[in-house]
C-alpha positions in Angstrom: 22.1 14.0 -13.1 20.2 16.4 -10.8 18.9 14.9 -7.5 17.2 16.6 -4.6 19.3 14.8 -2.0 22.2 12.4 -1.9 21.9 8.7 -2.0 22.9 7.8 1.5 25.7 5.3 2.0 27.1 3.5 5.1 27.7 0.2 6.7 25.6 0.2 9.9 22.0 0.5 8.9 19.6 2.3 6.5 16.0 3.3 6.8 13.7 4.9 4.3 10.0 5.7 5.0 7.3 8.1 4.1 7.6 10.1 7.3 10.8 11.3 9.0 9.6 10.4 12.5 9.1 6.8 11.5 12.5 6.7 9.8 14.2 8.2 12.8 12.3 5.9 15.3 13.5 2.9 13.3 17.0 4.2 13.3 16.9 4.6 17.0 16.0 0.9 17.3 19.0 0.0 15.1 21.2 2.2 17.2 19.9 0.4 20.3 21.1 -2.9 19.0 17.9 -4.0 17.3 17.8 -5.5 13.8 15.8 -4.5 10.7 12.7 -6.3 11.8 12.6 -4.7 15.3 13.1 -1.4 13.6 10.3 -2.0 11.1 7.8 -2.8 13.8 8.6 0.4 15.7 8.3 2.4 12.5 5.1 0.7 11.6 3.4 1.7 14.8 4.8 5.3 14.5 3.3 5.6 11.1 -0.1 4.8 12.6 0.3 7.9 14.7 1.9 10.4 12.3 0.2 9.3 9.1 -3.3 8.4 10.4 -4.8 9.5 7.0 -2.8 6.8 5.3 -2.8 3.8 7.7 -3.8 2.5 11.1 -3.6 -0.6 13.4 -6.9 -2.0 12.0 -5.7 -1.7 8.5 -3.4 -4.1 6.6 0.3 -4.6 5.7 2.0 -6.9 3.2 5.7 -7.4 4.1 8.5 -8.9 2.1 11.4 -9.9 4.3 14.8 -11.3 3.5 16.6 -12.6 6.7 20.4 -12.6 6.3 21.3 -15.9 4.8 17.6 -17.1 4.7 14.9 -17.3 2.1 12.8 -14.4 1.0 9.3 -14.6 2.4 6.0 -12.7 2.2 4.2 -12.0 5.5 0.6 -11.4 4.7 -1.1 -8.9 7.0 -4.2 -8.6 4.8 -7.3 -9.9 6.6 -10.2 -11.6 4.7 -13.8 -10.8 4.4 -15.9 -11.6 7.5 -18.1 -14.7 7.5 -21.2 -12.5 7.1 -19.8 -10.5 4.2 -21.6 -12.1 1.3 -22.7 -10.7 -2.0 -26.3 -11.6 -1.1 -26.2 -9.6 2.1 -24.8 -6.5 0.4 -27.2 -6.8 -2.5 -30.1 -7.2 -0.1 -29.2 -3.7 1.2 -29.7 -2.3 -2.3 -25.9 -1.9 -3.0 -24.2 -2.4 -6.3 -20.7 -1.6 -5.0 -19.2 -2.1 -1.5 -19.2 1.4 0.1 -15.9 3.3 0.2 -16.3 4.0 3.9 -18.1 2.6 6.9 -18.2 -0.8 8.7 -19.6 -2.7 5.7 -16.3 -2.1 4.0 -14.3 -3.5 6.9 -12.3 -6.7 6.4 -10.8 -8.6 9.4 -8.0 -6.2 10.6 -4.6 -7.5 9.5 -1.8 -5.0 10.3 -1.4 -5.6 14.0 -1.0 -9.3 13.9 1.4 -9.1 11.0 3.7 -6.7 12.9 3.5 -9.0 16.0 4.4 -12.1 14.0 7.4 -10.3 12.4 8.6 -9.2 15.9 8.1 -12.6 17.4 9.7 -14.7 14.7 12.5 -12.4 13.4 13.0 -9.6 15.9 15.1 -9.4 19.1 13.4 -6.6 21.1 10.5 -6.7 23.5 7.1 -5.5 22.6 7.5 -2.6 25.1 10.8 -1.6 23.4 9.3 -1.2 20.0 5.9 0.3 21.1 7.4 3.1 23.2 8.0 5.4 20.2 4.4 5.3 19.0 3.1 5.6 22.6 5.3 8.7 23.0 4.0 10.4 19.9 0.4 9.6 20.6 0.6 10.7 24.3 2.9 13.7 24.0 1.9 14.7 20.5 3.6 15.4 17.2 3.2 18.3 14.7 0.9 17.0 12.0 2.0 17.3 8.3 0.0 19.4 5.9 -1.8 16.4 4.4 -3.3 15.3 7.7 -4.7 18.8 8.2 -6.0 18.9 4.7 -7.7 15.5 5.0 -9.4 16.4 8.3 -10.6 19.7 6.8 -12.2 17.8 3.9 -14.2 15.5 6.2 -14.8 18.0 9.0 -18.5 18.2 8.4 -18.8 14.4 8.4 -17.0 14.2 11.7 -19.2 16.9 13.3 -22.5 15.6 12.0 -22.0 11.8 11.9 -18.7 10.7 13.4 -18.3 12.5 16.8 -15.6 10.0 18.1 -13.4 11.1 15.2 -14.1 14.7 15.9 -12.9 14.1 19.5 -9.5 13.1 18.2 -9.0 15.2 15.1 -11.0 18.4 15.5 -9.7 21.1 17.9 -12.3 21.4 20.6 -14.1 18.2 19.5 -17.4 18.2 17.6 -18.3 21.6 19.0 -15.0 23.3 18.2 -14.9 22.0 14.7 -11.4 23.2 13.7 -8.9 20.8 12.1 -5.5 20.5 13.7 -2.8 23.0 12.8 0.7 22.4 11.5 3.2 23.5 14.0 0.9 22.6 16.9 0.9 19.3 18.7 -1.7 16.6 17.7 -2.3 14.1 20.4 -4.2 10.8 20.5 -4.3 9.9 24.2 -6.9 7.1 23.6 -4.4 5.3 21.3 -1.6 5.7 23.8 -3.9 4.3 26.5 -4.8 1.3 24.3 -1.1 0.3 23.8 -0.3 0.8 27.5 -3.3 -1.4 28.5 -2.3 -4.0 25.8 1.2 -4.2 27.3 -0.1 -4.5 30.8 -2.6 -7.3 30.0 -0.1 -9.1 27.8 2.5 -9.0 30.5 0.0 -10.3 33.0 -1.1 -13.1 30.7 2.5 -14.2 30.0 3.2 -14.1 33.8 6.8 -13.2 33.5 7.3 -15.4 30.5 9.7 -14.9 27.6 9.7 -12.1 25.0 7.8 -14.3 22.6 5.3 -15.3 25.2 4.4 -11.6 25.8 4.0 -11.0 22.1 1.7 -14.0 21.7 -0.3 -12.8 24.7 -0.7 -9.4 23.0 -2.0 -11.2 19.9 -4.6 -12.9 22.1 -5.6 -9.6 23.7 -6.1 -8.1 20.2 -8.2 -11.0 18.8 -10.1 -11.9 21.9 -9.8 -9.3 24.6 -10.8 -5.7 25.1 -9.6 -4.6 21.7 -11.7 -7.3 19.9 -14.7 -6.4 21.9 -14.4 -2.7 21.0 -13.9 -3.4 17.3 -17.0 -5.7 17.2 -19.1 -3.1 19.0 -18.0 -0.4 16.5 -18.7 -2.7 13.5 -22.3 -3.2 14.8 -23.0 0.5 15.0 -25.0 1.8 12.0 -22.7 4.4 10.3 -23.1 6.8 7.5 -21.0 5.7 4.5 -20.5 6.7 0.9 -23.8 5.2 -0.1 -25.5 8.1 1.7 -27.1 5.7 4.2 -26.2 4.2 7.6 -25.1 0.6 7.7 -23.8 -1.8 10.3 -20.9 -4.1 9.4 -20.5 -7.8 9.5 -17.3 -8.2 11.6 -17.8 -10.6 14.5 -15.8 -11.9 17.4 -15.5 -15.3 15.6 -13.9 -13.5 12.6 -11.3 -11.9 14.8 -10.5 -15.1 16.8 -10.3 -17.2 13.7 -7.6 -15.3 11.7 -3.9 -14.7 12.0 -1.2 -13.3 9.7 0.7 -15.9 7.8 3.9 -16.5 5.7 3.9 -17.3 1.9 6.5 -17.8 -0.8 7.0 -14.7 -3.0 6.0 -14.7 -6.7 9.2 -14.0 -8.7 10.3 -13.1 -12.2 13.7 -12.8 -13.7 14.6 -9.9 -15.9 18.0 -8.8 -17.3 19.9 -10.5 -14.5 17.6 -9.4 -11.7 15.1 -11.5 -9.7 12.0 -9.5 -8.6 10.0 -10.7 -5.6 6.4 -9.8 -5.0 3.3 -10.8 -3.0 0.8 -13.1 -4.6 -2.3 -12.2 -6.7 -4.3 -11.2 -3.7 -2.1 -8.1 -4.0 -1.2 -6.0 -7.1 2.3 -7.4 -7.0 2.3 -9.7 -10.0 1.2 -6.8 -12.2 4.7 -5.4 -11.7 6.2 -8.7 -12.9 3.9 -8.8 -15.9 5.0 -5.3 -16.9 8.6 -6.5 -16.9 7.6 -9.7 -18.8 6.1 -7.4 -21.6 9.5 -5.6 -22.0 12.3 -6.9 -24.2 14.4 -9.3 -22.1 17.6 -7.6 -23.4 17.7 -4.1 -21.8 19.7 -2.9 -24.8 16.5 -3.2 -26.9 14.6 -0.7 -24.7 13.9 2.8 -26.1 16.0 5.6 -24.6 15.2 6.0 -20.9 12.6 8.8 -20.4 11.9 9.3 -24.1 8.3 9.5 -25.5 8.8 6.1 -27.0 9.9 4.7 -23.6 7.0 6.2 -21.7 4.6 5.0 -24.4 5.9 1.4 -24.2 5.6 1.4 -20.4 2.2 3.0 -20.3 0.8 0.5 -22.9 2.4 -2.4 -21.1 0.8 -1.2 -17.8 -2.6 -1.1 -19.4 -2.3 -4.8 -20.5 -1.0 -5.9 -17.1 -3.8 -4.1 -15.3 -6.4 -5.5 -17.6 -5.2 -8.9 -16.6 -5.2 -7.9 -13.0 -8.9 -7.0 -13.4 -9.8 -10.2 -15.1 -7.6 -12.7 -13.2 -6.3 -11.6 -9.9 -7.8 -12.4 -6.6 -7.5 -14.7 -3.5 -8.3 -17.9 -5.3 -5.3 -20.0 -4.5 -7.0 -23.4 -3.9 -5.7 -24.9 -7.1 -9.2 -25.4 -8.5 -10.9 -24.0 -11.5 -10.9 -20.5 -10.0 -7.2 -20.4 -9.2 -5.2 -17.5 -10.6 -3.2 -18.8 -13.7 0.0 -17.0 -12.6 2.2 -19.5 -14.5 0.6 -18.6 -17.8 0.3 -14.9 -17.0 4.1 -14.7 -16.5 5.1 -17.1 -19.2 7.3 -16.0 -22.2 4.8 -17.4 -24.7 1.8 -15.6 -23.2 3.7 -12.3 -23.0 5.1 -12.6 -26.5 1.6 -12.7 -27.7 0.5 -9.8 -25.5 3.4 -7.7 -26.6 2.1 -7.7 -30.2 -0.9 -5.6 -28.9 1.4 -2.7 -28.2 1.4 -0.6 -31.3 2.4 3.0 -32.2 -0.9 4.4 -31.0 -2.3 4.7 -27.5 -5.0 2.1 -26.6 -8.3 3.3 -25.2 -9.7 -0.2 -24.6 -9.5 -2.7 -21.6 -7.9 -5.7 -23.1 -7.4 -8.7 -20.8 -5.8 -11.8 -22.2 -6.8 -15.4 -22.3 -4.0 -17.4 -20.5 -4.1 -21.1 -21.3 -7.2 -20.4 -23.5 -9.3 -19.4 -20.5 -11.8 -16.6 -21.2 -11.3 -13.5 -19.1 -13.9 -12.7 -16.4 -14.8 -9.1 -15.9 -17.4 -7.6 -13.6 -20.4 -5.9 -15.2 -19.2 -2.6 -13.6 -15.7 -3.0 -15.1 -17.2 -3.6 -18.5 -19.4 -0.5 -18.1 -16.6 1.8 -17.1 -14.4 0.4 -19.9 -17.1 1.2 -22.5 -17.6 4.7 -21.1 -21.2 3.9 -19.9 -20.3 4.6 -16.3 -18.9 8.1 -16.9 -15.4 9.5 -16.5 -13.0 8.3 -13.8 -12.5 11.6 -12.0 -12.1 15.2 -12.8 -8.8 16.1 -14.4 -7.8 18.1 -11.4 -8.1 15.1 -9.1 -6.0 13.0 -11.4 -3.4 15.7 -11.5 -3.1 15.5 -7.7 -0.9 12.3 -8.0 1.6 11.8 -5.3 0.0 8.7 -3.7 -1.9 10.9 -1.3 -5.6 10.6 -0.7 -8.2 12.2 -2.9 -10.9 12.7 -0.3 -14.6 13.4 -0.9 -16.7 15.1 1.7 -18.2 11.8 2.6 -14.8 10.4 3.4 -14.5 8.5 0.1 -10.8 8.1 -0.7 -8.3 6.4 -3.1 -4.6 5.8 -2.9 -4.0 6.1 0.8 -0.9 4.3 1.9 2.6 4.6 3.4 5.8 2.7 3.0 9.1 1.7 4.7 12.3 -0.1 3.7 15.1 -1.1 6.1 18.4 -2.9 5.8 20.8 -3.5 8.7 24.5 -4.3 9.2 23.8 -8.0 9.3 22.2 -8.0 5.9 18.6 -8.4 7.1 16.3 -6.6 4.6 12.6 -5.7 4.6 10.0 -3.9 2.5 6.5 -3.1 3.9 3.5 -1.1 2.7 1.1 -0.4 5.6 -2.3 1.0 4.6 -6.0 1.0 5.6 -7.7 2.0 8.8 -7.5 5.6 7.7 -9.0 8.4 9.8 -11.4 9.1 7.0 -12.4 5.4 6.5 -14.5 4.8 9.6 -15.3 6.5 12.9 -12.6 6.3 15.5 -13.4 3.5 17.9 -13.9 5.6 21.1 -12.3 3.1 23.4 -9.3 2.5 21.2 -8.3 5.7 19.4 -8.3 4.3 15.8 -10.9 3.3 13.2 -11.7 0.1 11.3 -10.5 -0.3 7.7 -12.3 -0.4 4.4 -10.4 -2.8 2.2 -13.6 -4.7 1.2 -14.4 -1.8 -1.2 -12.0 -3.5 -3.6 -14.1 -6.7 -3.9 -17.0 -7.0 -6.5 -20.6 -7.6 -5.5 -21.0 -10.1 -8.3 -20.5 -13.9 -8.0 -18.0 -16.0 -9.9 -15.2 -13.4 -10.3 -11.6 -13.8 -9.1 -12.2 -10.8 -6.8 -15.9 -11.4 -5.8 -16.7 -10.6 -2.2 -16.4 -14.0 -0.5 -16.3 -14.8 3.2 -12.8 -16.0 4.3 -11.1 -14.6 1.1 -8.8 -11.6 1.0 -10.0 -8.7 -1.1 -7.5 -8.0 -3.9 -5.4 -5.2 -2.6 -3.2 -2.6 -4.4 -0.5 -2.9 -1.8 2.8 -4.1 -3.3 6.2 -3.9 -1.6 9.2 -5.1 -3.6 12.4 -6.9 -3.1 15.1 -7.4 -5.7 17.9 -10.0 -5.9 21.1 -10.3 -8.0 22.6 -13.7 -8.4 20.2 -15.0 -5.7 21.3 -12.5 -3.1 18.9 -9.7 -1.9 20.3 -6.3 -2.9 17.3 -3.8 -2.9 14.0 -3.2 -1.1 11.6 -0.6 -2.4 8.0 0.6 -2.7 5.6 3.5 -2.6 2.1 4.5 -1.6 -0.3 5.3 -4.4 -3.1 2.8 -4.9 -3.3 1.6 -8.5 -0.3 3.8 -9.3 2.2 1.9 -7.1 3.4 -0.6 -9.6 3.5 2.0 -12.3 5.9 4.2 -10.3 7.9 1.2 -9.1 8.5 -0.2 -12.6 9.8 3.2 -13.7 12.0 3.5 -10.5 13.4 -0.1 -11.0 14.3 0.6 -14.6 15.9 3.8 -13.5 18.1 1.8 -11.1 18.8 -1.1 -13.5 19.5 1.0 -16.6 21.3 4.1 -15.4 24.8 4.8 -14.0 25.8 4.0 -10.4 26.7 6.6 -7.8 29.8 6.2 -5.7 30.1 2.6 -6.7 26.5 1.8 -5.6 23.0 2.0 -7.0 21.7 5.5 -7.9 18.5 5.2 -5.8 17.9 8.9 -5.4 18.4 9.6 -9.1 15.8 7.0 -10.0 13.4 8.3 -7.4 13.7 12.0 -8.5 13.4 11.3 -12.3 10.1 12.8 -13.7 7.4 10.2 -13.5 3.8 9.5 -14.7 0.8 7.3 -14.3 -2.2 6.1 -16.3 -5.8 5.6 -15.2 -6.6 3.6 -18.3 -8.2 0.7 -16.4 -10.9 0.3 -13.6 -9.8 1.8 -10.3 -9.6 -0.4 -7.3 -11.3 2.2 -5.1 -14.9 3.3 -4.8 -16.5 4.4 -7.1 -14.3 2.1 -9.3 -14.0 4.4 -12.4 -11.6 4.6 -15.4 -10.2 7.3 -17.6 -9.4 5.6 -20.9 -6.3 6.7 -22.8 -5.1 8.9 -20.0 -1.5 9.7 -19.0 -0.7 12.2 -16.2 2.9 13.4 -16.3 4.8 15.8 -14.1 5.4 19.3 -15.5 9.2 18.6 -15.3 8.7 16.1 -18.1 10.5 17.4 -21.3 8.1 19.2 -23.7 9.2 17.0 -26.5 8.2 13.9 -24.5 4.7 15.4 -23.8 4.3 16.3 -27.5 5.5 12.8 -28.5 2.9 11.1 -26.3 0.1 13.3 -27.7 1.2 12.5 -31.2 0.7 8.8 -30.3 -2.8 9.5 -29.2 -2.4 9.7 -25.4 -4.8 12.0 -23.5 -2.0 13.8 -21.6 -2.6 15.8 -18.5 0.3 17.8 -17.1 0.3 17.7 -13.3 2.5 19.3 -10.7 6.3 19.3 -11.0 6.6 16.9 -8.0 3.3 15.0 -8.0 3.9 11.4 -9.0 4.9 8.9 -6.3 6.3 8.7 -2.8 9.0 6.1 -3.3 11.4 4.7 -0.7 14.4 2.4 -1.3 17.3 0.8 0.5 20.1 -1.4 -1.0 23.0 -3.5 0.0 26.1 -4.4 -2.1 26.8 -8.0 -1.1 30.5 -7.7 -2.3 31.4 -4.7 -0.1 28.6 -4.7 2.5 28.0 -1.0 1.7 24.4 0.0 2.4 22.4 2.7 0.6 19.1 4.5 1.0 17.0 7.2 -0.6 13.6 8.7 -0.1 11.1 10.7 -2.1 11.0 14.5 -1.9 7.4 14.5 -3.2 5.0 15.2 -0.4 7.7 16.9 1.7 7.8 14.3 4.4 9.6 11.1 3.3 13.2 10.7 4.5 16.0 8.3 4.5 18.4 8.0 7.4 21.4 5.8 8.1 25.1 5.6 8.7 
């Protein structure tokens, strides 16, 4: 089978991420004696610098980690809605949806504290050791990738006219010069480098010569109560032009920042065909991956031929059912009360046997959530409207064809699908999958004192009471972020994931099945072959991103897809759009064979920047 690159194999350590500088920085940490968790923190902070259109320190990150010999855990770096972020407040401003940009869309920042908790509890390196790579790239510069340049060009007028602090960082010559950065020239962010240097100095002073962990905890205190917190709150209070076309101040307060920290949870799991898949809870998109597997035959031999029109049809229709359930049932409602997410029923054999009967020979154009345990599904008025076609088409076909998990950016900064990813396994068997996102350069103005913006994750919550994903103070908005970890016989063997918003768990299911169903390479898993296989996505359910639209019956396929597959999908009634040859997904993956200790890694050629490294 053709692949763009080899599946890497070795025994020392493997890294895969969506940017080569992050991958190589993580590898440098491994070479310096650090473990997978040290390396992940270093790579995460480098991604803030080199993929600023896809993530930032004030964004969020879910992490699934498997310490060697320990239990798989989820580390939640998704902050909740601030105390002042109520449906009543937003409605009083005349809003029907949370804006896609600006401080009203800002949740409590989660990424920084999650990385600190990972380093403190599972790492071995000092904070200075892992931050030096990001400081270097921010201070000395790095050549920006094409997508950074394209994103800045799209929002250039917004930066010049409304967000001058962003223009200072991302436009050559500042607001007056007005030119985006150029590929091949160095892009610097001295304010961000200065922030991390000051953080290190203040944390060191607070810890007063204390231990490695004491310095990390002191840094967390500086973030949530020191100069960083003060600057974030000031920025949130500044009226800012957003996607509503008006200027609004946000609700983030000092109390919100002081009162939250990242936390650990058990993963949600599902067993399929000898594999155990681990995901974050229903505050993420993760269980939708598991539901898609639950809708498949439990015997892999009963699946249609891999990659055939019948196979793609089955996966697309199963995805629509799982995503309809996501819309009706998922959210941060884990208190065990009447509003709790019924995950047990949603993943049960009985429920999915019934749901499976809805997959016929023809493409569905309806949004069909189920009724687990006899409960009636709860959909927002907006979701019902877009599902019925009353709210218009999801996006222009050209935008849907863009694929690739990269941002579709409107002139006002409105975006969807902006994320990055990294997976790491080390020689001791520690394994990790993380999907950093949010805090994009196009999400909010750069905080002048800090060099990075606030996030916009609240755009995923509904301004309607009584729903699983209603905007609620103290609750996490339901996110699309969904790293993955797979076990065989109870032992972690593979970590994988991708950017791509609502498309993440579509591409990941296809990737996983490509690994699980196809031949191995050199005695290990064919990670690169599964990544390179032609892929697709559907927009046949309400989007998680402003303006929350839907394109019923749609399937976007890569032009490398066999003509007979495209024709077979159209015969089944799918509205097929043929996109670019390499436009669907930005997958990363690492693996470990527990019998031999051989490590593997692969990365996506799509986007021309993801790389795996290792030895």
